[in-house]
N, C-alpha and C positions, 0 to 999 in steps of 0.2 A: 207712473207714466202710462198713458193709453194712446194707442195709434188708431185713428179713425180712418176709414177708407175715403177715397176721393169720390165725391158726389158730382153729378152732372150740373147741379145748380151753381156750384162755385169753382168750376174748373179753371176759370180765368185767374184765380188767386194762386195757382201753382206755376205761373210764369215768372220769369226773372225780372220783368220790367214793371213791377208793382210800385206805385208811389205811396209814401206814407199817408195814412188817413187817420182821422180821429173825429169823433162826433158824439152826438146823443140822438137816440131814437125815442121819441115821446109817444105815449099812448093816452087816449082820451080818459082812461080811468086813473090817471096820475102815475102810472108806471113809467120808468125810463131805463133804457140801456145806455151805458157809457162805454165807448170802445176806443181802442188805439191799435192801429195796425202799422207796423214798420216794414219797410222794404228790405231786401236782402243785404244791401250794403250797410244800412243802419243797424240791422240785427247783428251782423258780424262784428261791427265796430263796438256796439254797446253791450251785447250779450255774449260775444265770442262763439256764436252758433251759426251754422249754415242753415238758412231757411228764412222765414219771415215771422217775426214775433207778433202775437196778438194777445190783447188783454181785454176782458169784458167784465163789467160790473152791472148788477141789476139793483135798482132802487124802487121803492114804492113810497111816494111822497118824500119824506126825509129819512126813511128807514132803509138801511142796507139789507138786501135780501141775499145776494150771492155774488161770487167772483170766480173767474176762471182765466187762466193764461196758458199759452202753449205756442207751438211753432208749426207753421205750415211748411211742410217739406214735400219733396217730389213724390214720396210714397204715401202721403197722407198727413193727417194732423196729429202732432205729438202733444197731448194734453199733459200739462205738468200736474204733479200731485199737490200743488198749493191751493187747489180750488176749495171754495166754501159754497155749498149747494143748499139753496132754500127752495121752498115751494115744490119739492119733489123732483127737481131738475136732475136729469141724468148727466153723467160725465160726458163732456163734449157738447152739451145742449146749448149753453150760452154762446160758445164760439160758432156752432153751426147756425144758430138763429141769425147772428150778425152777418155771417158770410152770405147766407141766403138772402137776407134783406138787402144787403149792398149789391149783390148780383142782380136782384130783381130791379133795383133802382137803376142800375147801369147808367146809360146816357139819357134815360127818360126823366129829366128833371122838370118839376112843376113848381116853380117858386111860389110860395104862399104869400110872401110879402116882399115888396121892393124895399130893400134897405141899403145903407151905405157900408155894410159890413162885408167881410170876405167870406162869410159862411154861405153855404148853399143849403137851401131848405127844400126838402122833397116831400111830396104827398104821395104815399104809396097806397093806391086803392085797388 
């Protein structure tokens, strides 16, 4: 288990009122991050841990590259030892990338396509 310090980019994720989120971040070169973030209540109920659970997987085309899971706590991010790291990723790298990307997106949504689905599509430029 590794504890990462709190960064200024994702300070909002250390609040109690976080809603569960899940999604996919797609890249032009066919890479994709799949993530799931649970709120404090869901994490306590499902995992028995105080904090917010986060899991991230990286794929390139249909090939699994890496996985990481952990807990966002008041004193930092607790990265579990279950990770599988590819492409030279450091411990905490997958989680940090997702939190920074989600923080950057914030409320700045730029729908790419008008659809009848519940998903939000963001263009981060």
